[in-house]
Structures are given as C-alpha cells and as structure tokens.
N, C-alpha and C positions, 0 to 999 in steps of 0.2 A: 365799826359797831354792825351787828348784824341786822337785816331787813326784819325778819321774824326770830324773834328773841330767844322763843322756849321752844325746847323740843320735848314732845309730848308722846309717851309712850304710854300702852293699855293693851287690856284684854276684854273683850267682850265674852259673857257665856250667856248664852239664850236659847232661844228657838226661832226657825223661820227666819233668820238673820242673811242679807241679802247682802251682798259685799258691792254689788253694784250697784244699788240703790244709797247705799253708807256712800261711795266716794260721790257721786252724783250729789248726796246732802253736802257734803265737806266743799266740792268746789262752787257749788250753789248760794253755800250760806258763809262760808267760813272764808276768812283770807289768811292767807299762809302759803305754804311749798313743802314738797316733799314728802306725799301724802302716799302712806301703805296701808294700804285695806285691805287683807288678804285672810282666807281661812273657810269656811263650812257655814251650814246654818245652824250650826250649836258653839261656833268660835271663832271671833273673827280678832286679828291683831290688827291694833292700828299703830304707827308712827305718823307725825305731823309736827313740822314748825309753824309756827304761830305765836303772835302778841296776847292771845287770848286765850290759855288753855282751860279757865275756867268755862267756858262755854262747849269745847270740846268736851270737858268732862259731864257736864249736864245732858247734853244730846247722847252720849253714848250711853249713860245712865238710863236714859229713855227707853233704851233697845235691850237692858240686861241688865246682871249684875256684871260690874267693872272691878277687876283687880289686879295686881303687878305693873302699878300704876307708878310712874316717872314723869315728872316733870324736872328737865335741867334748865338752867339758863347759861345759851351758849356765848351771850357776850361776856359773863363773869368765864366762863369757860376760855375765850380767848384772850383775857387777859393772864390767864394764867390761875386761877380762881378756882375754890370749890365751886361747879354748877349748882 
C-alpha cells in the first residue's frame, strides 16, 4: 500500500494567484508528497498525493474556481483495479 493513497489533480482559475504561496500552504498544512503547483496569476495546475484530497479541494476552491478535478486511488491502481 502507498503512504499517500490519492493522486489529486486540478486546475485553479482566479486572479492574483501565487504559486509560491500555494506551495508554502500545502507544505505547511497538508500531509502528502509529489506536490506540483505551477502556473501564473490566472491559472494554477495542482498535482498532489495525499490521504485527504477533500482538504486540498476545499483550500483550492477558496482561491478561485476549480475544475478538471481528478482524484485517483493509487492503492486500487497498484492492485490492477480502476483508480
């Protein structure tokens, strides 16, 4: 079993988004790994492995409109099942 079960990916569309501030918030407030938060002040792509994807979604929704949301269960995938 993987340490962090859910591969969480999404886009955040907003204004004055700051990828450094988002990175800092993730590392200070969430347990997980493989963080990718890249983009510009209008659009940020998030990729993160965590056991609590709902917290990630809640935080990201507070920053702007979220869409293209994908949450995959990597434990299921490792067992050959649909994630």
